[in-house]
Every structure is written in structure tokens, then in C-alpha cells.
C-alpha positions as CSV (number, residue, x, y, z in Angstrom):
1,M,28.5,-61.0,-61.6
2,H,28.4,-62.4,-65.2
3,R,24.7,-62.2,-65.9
4,R,24.3,-58.7,-67.5
5,A,24.4,-59.8,-71.2
6,F,22.1,-62.7,-70.6
7,I,19.6,-60.6,-68.7
8,G,19.6,-57.9,-71.4
9,H,18.7,-60.5,-74.0
10,M,16.0,-62.1,-71.9
11,A,14.5,-58.7,-70.9
12,L,14.3,-57.6,-74.5
13,A,12.5,-60.8,-75.4
14,G,10.2,-60.6,-72.4
15,L,9.1,-57.0,-72.5
16,L,6.6,-57.3,-75.2
17,L,4.3,-59.8,-73.4
18,P,3.8,-57.9,-70.2
19,L,3.2,-54.7,-72.1
20,A,0.6,-56.4,-74.2
21,G,-0.9,-58.6,-71.5
22,G,-0.5,-56.6,-68.4
23,R,-0.9,-58.3,-65.1
24,G,-2.4,-61.4,-66.7
25,A,1.0,-62.3,-68.1
26,M,2.1,-63.3,-64.7
27,A,1.6,-66.9,-63.5
28,A,-1.5,-67.7,-61.6
29,G,-1.0,-68.2,-57.8
30,Q,-0.4,-71.7,-56.4
31,E,-1.5,-73.1,-53.1
32,R,1.5,-72.7,-50.7
33,L,3.5,-75.9,-50.3
34,L,5.9,-76.3,-47.3
35,P,9.2,-78.2,-47.5
36,R,10.1,-80.9,-45.1
37,A,12.1,-79.8,-42.1
38,L,15.8,-80.4,-41.8
39,R,17.8,-82.1,-39.1
40,E,21.4,-82.6,-38.5
41,G,22.6,-85.7,-40.2
42,D,20.3,-85.2,-43.2
43,T,21.7,-85.4,-46.7
44,V,21.9,-82.2,-48.8
45,A,22.7,-82.0,-52.5
46,L,25.1,-79.4,-53.9
47,V,24.1,-78.3,-57.4
48,S,25.4,-75.7,-59.9
49,P,22.4,-74.2,-61.7
50,S,24.1,-71.0,-62.9
51,S,27.7,-70.1,-63.6
52,A,30.7,-72.4,-63.4
53,T,33.1,-72.3,-60.5
54,D,36.6,-71.4,-61.6
55,D,38.4,-72.7,-58.5
56,R,38.1,-76.3,-57.2
57,L,38.8,-75.0,-53.7
58,N,35.4,-73.2,-53.8
59,L,33.7,-76.6,-54.5
60,Q,35.5,-78.1,-51.6
61,L,34.6,-75.1,-49.4
62,S,30.9,-75.6,-50.3
63,R,31.1,-79.3,-49.2
64,D,33.0,-78.3,-46.0
65,V,30.4,-75.7,-45.1
66,M,27.5,-78.2,-45.4
67,E,29.4,-80.8,-43.4
68,A,30.3,-78.2,-40.7
69,L,26.5,-77.5,-40.4
70,G,26.0,-81.2,-39.7
71,F,24.9,-82.6,-43.0
72,R,26.0,-85.4,-45.3
73,V,26.6,-84.2,-48.8
74,K,25.9,-85.4,-52.3
75,T,27.0,-83.5,-55.3
76,G,25.2,-83.2,-58.6
77,A,26.8,-85.1,-61.4
78,H,27.6,-81.9,-63.2
79,H,28.2,-79.5,-60.3
80,A,31.9,-79.1,-61.4
81,S,31.2,-78.9,-65.1
82,R,31.7,-76.0,-67.5
83,R,30.2,-75.0,-70.8
84,G,31.3,-71.4,-71.6
85,H,30.4,-69.4,-68.5
86,L,27.8,-72.0,-67.4
87,A,28.3,-75.0,-65.2
88,G,27.5,-77.4,-68.0
89,S,24.7,-77.7,-70.5
90,D,21.1,-76.6,-69.7
91,A,20.0,-80.2,-69.8
92,A,22.8,-81.3,-67.4
93,R,22.2,-78.6,-64.9
94,A,18.4,-79.1,-64.9
95,G,18.9,-82.8,-64.6
96,D,21.0,-82.4,-61.5
97,I,18.2,-80.3,-59.9
98,N,15.5,-82.8,-60.9
99,A,17.6,-85.7,-59.7
100,A,18.1,-84.0,-56.3
101,F,14.4,-83.5,-55.8
102,A,13.6,-87.0,-56.9
103,D,16.3,-88.6,-54.6
104,P,14.6,-89.9,-51.4
105,E,17.8,-89.5,-49.5
106,V,18.2,-85.8,-50.2
107,R,16.4,-83.4,-47.9
108,A,17.7,-80.0,-49.2
109,V,19.1,-78.6,-52.5
110,V,21.8,-76.0,-52.1
111,A,23.2,-73.9,-55.0
112,V,27.0,-73.8,-55.2
113,R,26.9,-70.2,-56.6
114,G,24.9,-67.8,-58.6
115,G,26.2,-65.8,-61.7
116,S,24.0,-66.3,-64.7
117,G,22.0,-69.0,-66.5
118,A,19.4,-70.3,-64.0
119,A,16.5,-68.9,-66.0
120,R,17.5,-71.1,-68.9
121,L,16.5,-74.2,-66.8
122,L,13.0,-73.2,-65.9
123,P,11.3,-74.9,-68.9
124,L,13.4,-78.1,-68.1
125,L,12.5,-78.6,-64.5
126,D,10.2,-81.4,-63.4
127,Y,7.6,-79.4,-61.5
128,D,5.4,-82.5,-60.8
129,A,8.4,-84.2,-59.1
130,I,9.3,-81.0,-57.1
131,R,5.6,-80.7,-56.0
132,A,5.6,-84.4,-54.9
133,N,8.9,-84.1,-53.1
134,P,8.9,-80.7,-51.3
135,K,12.4,-79.9,-50.2
136,V,14.4,-76.9,-49.0
137,L,16.1,-74.9,-51.8
138,L,18.7,-72.4,-50.7
139,G,20.6,-69.8,-52.7
140,Y,20.5,-66.2,-53.9
141,S,21.4,-63.8,-56.7
142,D,20.8,-65.7,-60.0
143,I,19.1,-68.4,-58.0
144,S,16.2,-66.0,-57.7
145,A,15.1,-67.4,-61.0
146,L,14.6,-70.8,-59.4
147,H,12.9,-69.4,-56.4
148,S,10.5,-67.5,-58.6
149,G,9.8,-70.2,-61.1
150,I,9.4,-73.0,-58.6
151,H,7.2,-70.9,-56.4
152,A,5.1,-69.8,-59.3
153,R,4.6,-73.3,-60.7
154,T,4.4,-75.4,-57.4
155,G,3.8,-73.0,-54.5
156,L,6.8,-74.4,-52.7
157,V,8.4,-72.2,-50.1
158,T,12.1,-71.8,-50.9
159,F,14.9,-69.9,-49.1
160,H,16.8,-66.8,-50.3
161,G,20.2,-66.9,-48.5
162,P,23.9,-67.7,-48.9
163,N,25.1,-70.0,-51.7
164,G,27.5,-72.8,-50.8
165,T,30.5,-70.7,-51.9
166,G,29.3,-67.6,-50.1
167,S,30.4,-66.3,-46.7
168,W,29.3,-68.6,-43.9
169,N,30.3,-66.3,-41.1
170,A,28.9,-66.5,-37.5
171,F,25.9,-64.4,-38.4
172,N,24.9,-66.5,-41.4
173,A,25.5,-69.8,-39.7
174,D,23.4,-68.6,-36.7
175,Q,20.6,-67.6,-39.0
176,F,20.7,-71.0,-40.6
177,R,20.6,-73.0,-37.4
178,R,17.8,-70.9,-35.9
179,L,15.6,-71.1,-39.0
180,F,16.2,-74.6,-40.2
181,F,17.1,-76.6,-37.0
182,Q,15.2,-74.7,-34.3
183,R,12.4,-73.7,-36.6
184,E,12.3,-70.3,-35.0
185,L,9.7,-67.8,-36.2
186,M,12.4,-65.4,-37.2
187,H,12.2,-61.6,-36.5
188,Y,14.4,-60.0,-39.2
189,R,15.8,-56.8,-37.7
190,N,19.1,-55.5,-38.9
191,R,22.0,-55.9,-36.5
192,V,23.1,-52.3,-35.9
193,E,26.3,-51.5,-34.0
194,A,27.7,-48.0,-33.4
195,G,31.3,-49.1,-33.0
196,D,33.4,-46.0,-32.4
197,E,30.8,-43.7,-34.1
198,L,28.6,-41.4,-32.1
199,V,25.6,-42.9,-33.9
200,P,25.4,-46.2,-35.9
201,R,26.1,-45.9,-39.6
202,R,26.2,-49.5,-40.9
203,N,23.1,-51.6,-41.5
204,R,20.7,-48.6,-41.1
205,T,17.2,-48.8,-42.5
206,L,15.3,-45.9,-44.0
207,T,11.5,-45.7,-44.0
208,I,10.0,-44.9,-47.4
209,T,6.3,-45.0,-46.3
210,G,5.4,-45.9,-42.7
211,G,3.0,-48.6,-41.5
212,R,2.6,-52.3,-41.2
213,A,1.6,-54.9,-43.8
214,Q,1.0,-58.7,-43.9
215,G,1.3,-61.1,-46.8
216,Q,3.4,-63.7,-48.4
217,L,7.0,-62.7,-48.9
218,V,8.1,-62.9,-52.6
219,G,11.1,-61.5,-54.5
220,G,14.8,-61.7,-54.9
221,N,17.3,-60.2,-57.3
222,L,15.7,-57.3,-59.2
223,A,17.5,-57.8,-62.5
224,V,16.9,-61.6,-62.5
225,L,13.2,-61.2,-61.7
226,T,12.7,-58.4,-64.3
227,A,14.2,-60.7,-66.9
228,L,11.3,-63.1,-66.3
229,A,8.7,-60.5,-67.4
230,G,6.0,-62.1,-69.5
231,S,6.8,-65.6,-68.6
232,P,4.8,-68.1,-66.5
233,Y,7.7,-68.2,-64.0
234,L,7.0,-65.0,-62.2
235,P,4.5,-65.2,-59.3
236,D,1.5,-62.9,-59.0
237,F,2.7,-60.1,-56.6
238,R,-0.8,-58.9,-55.7
239,G,-1.4,-58.9,-51.9
240,K,2.3,-59.9,-51.3
241,V,5.2,-58.3,-49.6
242,L,7.9,-57.8,-52.3
243,F,11.6,-57.8,-51.4
244,L,14.3,-56.8,-53.9
245,E,18.1,-56.5,-54.0
246,D,20.8,-56.1,-56.6
247,V,24.5,-55.6,-57.2
248,S,26.7,-53.6,-59.6
249,E,23.9,-52.0,-61.5
250,A,24.0,-48.4,-62.6
251,P,21.0,-46.4,-61.3
252,Y,19.7,-45.8,-64.8
253,R,19.4,-49.6,-65.2
254,I,17.7,-49.9,-61.8
255,D,15.3,-47.2,-63.0
256,R,14.6,-49.1,-66.2
257,M,13.9,-52.3,-64.2
258,F,11.4,-50.6,-61.9
259,S,9.8,-49.0,-65.0
260,T,9.3,-52.5,-66.5
261,L,7.7,-53.7,-63.2
262,R,5.3,-50.8,-63.2
263,L,4.4,-51.0,-66.8
264,M,3.6,-54.7,-66.5
265,G,1.4,-54.1,-63.4
266,A,3.7,-56.0,-61.1
267,L,3.7,-53.2,-58.5
268,D,-0.1,-52.8,-58.5
269,G,-1.7,-54.3,-55.4
270,L,1.4,-54.9,-53.4
271,A,0.8,-55.2,-49.6
272,G,4.3,-54.0,-48.7
273,F,7.8,-53.4,-50.0
274,I,11.2,-54.1,-48.7
275,F,14.4,-53.1,-50.5
276,G,17.6,-54.8,-49.3
277,E,21.0,-53.7,-50.4
278,C,21.9,-52.4,-53.8
279,T,25.7,-53.1,-53.5
280,D,27.8,-50.9,-55.8
281,C,24.9,-49.1,-57.3
282,D,26.0,-45.5,-56.7
283,P,25.3,-42.8,-59.3
284,G,28.9,-41.7,-59.4
285,D,30.5,-38.3,-59.0
286,G,28.4,-35.4,-60.2
287,Y,25.1,-37.2,-59.9
288,G,24.9,-37.9,-63.6
289,S,21.8,-40.1,-63.1
290,L,19.0,-40.5,-60.7
291,T,19.9,-41.7,-57.2
292,L,18.5,-44.8,-55.6
293,D,16.4,-42.6,-53.3
294,E,14.9,-40.7,-56.2
295,I,14.1,-44.0,-58.0
296,L,12.3,-45.4,-55.0
297,D,10.5,-42.1,-54.5
298,D,9.3,-42.3,-58.1
299,Y,8.1,-45.9,-58.1
300,I,7.4,-47.0,-54.5
301,R,6.3,-43.9,-52.5
302,P,3.3,-43.2,-54.8
303,L,2.0,-46.7,-54.1
304,G,1.1,-45.6,-50.5
305,I,2.0,-48.9,-49.0
306,P,4.4,-49.7,-46.1
307,A,7.9,-49.6,-47.5
308,Y,11.5,-49.4,-46.3
309,R,15.0,-49.9,-47.6
310,G,18.2,-51.2,-46.1
311,A,17.3,-54.7,-45.0
312,M,20.2,-57.1,-44.7
313,I,19.3,-58.9,-47.9
314,G,21.5,-59.1,-50.9
315,H,25.2,-59.2,-51.9
316,I,26.6,-58.5,-48.5
317,R,28.7,-60.5,-46.1
318,E,26.0,-60.9,-43.4
319,Q,22.6,-61.6,-44.8
320,F,19.2,-62.7,-43.7
321,I,18.0,-66.1,-44.8
322,V,14.3,-65.5,-45.8
323,P,11.6,-67.8,-47.0
324,V,10.2,-67.0,-50.4
325,G,6.5,-67.7,-49.9
326,G,6.6,-67.4,-46.1
327,Q,3.8,-65.4,-44.4
328,V,5.2,-62.3,-42.8
329,E,4.3,-59.0,-41.1
330,M,6.5,-56.1,-41.9
331,D,6.9,-52.8,-39.9
332,A,8.3,-50.1,-42.2
333,D,8.7,-47.7,-39.3
334,D,10.8,-50.2,-37.3
335,G,12.6,-51.5,-40.4
336,S,11.9,-55.1,-39.7
337,F,9.7,-58.1,-40.6
338,R,8.8,-61.3,-38.9
339,L,7.4,-64.7,-39.7
340,L,3.8,-65.2,-38.8
341,G,3.7,-69.0,-39.1
342,P,5.8,-72.1,-39.8
343,V,7.6,-72.5,-43.1
344,F,8.2,-76.3,-42.7
345,Q,5.9,-79.3,-42.5
346,D,5.3,-80.7,-39.1
């Protein structure tokens, strides 16, 4: 990931507003807007909202994946561009997203990759055009900035899942077909296999506080969302089920981010909480910092809401594709959540 320096700069600039304005600094809620459903043969647009791709083969793989799923592919005019670590200028990258939403042939917008820089585009997006042309948006990691900003400003349900250059293994492809083509009301429960172990070790969930909760699902990458503090591009989390994930962050940084969310009031009034994977976030030998368990005990357990960790969400090979803005019910004892209603227009 190449987003740390950018996030540090944005978080420093954004901290003052939430501390001064509290919960009111978050964007007001929008009426939920469902995207149009997808079918095989539809056209999807590949765009690069964040970091540049350093290997042309990855661009070809993104196209090949979409075609293997049954789509025709258009590429943003600047999807292969570079400006420093970014995939072109802010105006060019935002222009590709705006063009994709405005294009009547395009039915879905898929991010080539994450990295850093998507938050720079939020003031440049045409939210009126996005609201008038509700389409599937798919991606994760830095793309959390787009999920958050677009949902806050339009109410559009978007989808946190593999980028074009990510792993499209059998699990992820199956998730995609069931959700987008079959429109299944997904039940997200980790796939747990014992293998040659006496008891399963991989993909285990851990209950923080038991119980069930219902609400709209919101969230994404913890560092990216925290960097939106004080902006109008962070949805109101009250009454929602918040999911978070991250990668390559030292526990003291995770602690700082949760502290920011608590200080700004973003954790007040949550209906439920789901923590995915925090890949490569170990405290290191000697426990020179808080552990992830201790951090979640400090910030989440006192809320007294249903909460669990270990969902297959995040920087992992097999990952859930989840609707940001979808209505869900979570079961913290079972370590699962399910859709309560459609996430596409009829």
C-alpha cells in the first residue's frame, strides 16, 4: 500500500473539525438509492481512481477478468496514466468516473486497483449525474473513499469487493455471480475448513459482544475512512452496522484511528460492529504496543452492541463482496450477517 503519507496529511487536516463539531461534522443521511441490476453481456467501465498500475499485464488481467465474467469492457481514457504515484491528474481520474456514470452503455464501474488518492477526487465528482444514473461501483481498500463519499452524497448502494487486479479465485467469482447475476440475498458466513488440523484455525470469527442487530451496512478501510473525518463525505453511522478492515498498520496507528472515531462521535449510536481482517497488523515480538484484541476491547466492547471480528472482509485472497448501504442483520454469536432485502432495482 502507498497511502500512508497521504492519509497522515489528510487526517491531520481533518481532525480539527470533528473535534470541534462532533457528530454534526458528518454528512446528513441520504435516502437509499439502488443501482440497476447487472446481466451477462452488459458493459462495464474499468477506471483507475487511485494509484497507477506499474505493470501493463495487470491492466490486461483486469479486462480479461471482466470478460471472463461475461461483460463487455470499456476503459477510462486515463486508466493507464501516471502522475507520480497516481493514475493521472485528479481532474483526469475524476473525469473518467463521471464519464462512466454518464455513459448510457455502461452498467457498472470497476476500480482497477486501490493504493492512494481516491479521496482527492471527492470534490470533483458529479453527484447529480451519479444520482441520476445509479450504477454498480465495485472496489475496496482506497476505493472506500469513493464508497463513503458517493453513499454520503447520493445514498447509492455500492459494493466493497475485489478490484480488477485483485484475486478472482473461485470463491470471489462465485460471490460475484450469486450477488450480481442471481441477486441472491447473501448470507455472509466465513468458509471454515479444518484441513489436517484437529479444529479449524483459518477464517475463524471471535465474538466481542453477543447478540443480533439490524441496520444499513456502512464502512470499509479504517485508515481511509478516518482520513475523511470532518468532511461531508463520511456518512452518519448512527443506527448502522459498521464494518472495518485494514492492512499493514501498526497497532498504535489502529488505536489512534479508533480514538479519532470515538472523539468525533462516529461510534455513538452504532447498531452493530463487524471487524474484518487486519492483515499484517501484529504488535511484534515482546508486545511493545496494544494488541488488536485490547484495542477492540477498549473501543468496541464498552458500546454494548453486537460485535464480532474475523469476517472475510479485507486484504485477503478470498473476500466477501458486500453492499455498502445494504440492509443487513448481523449475528455476533454466529459470526455472520445476511441481507434483508434487495440491493438492486427491479
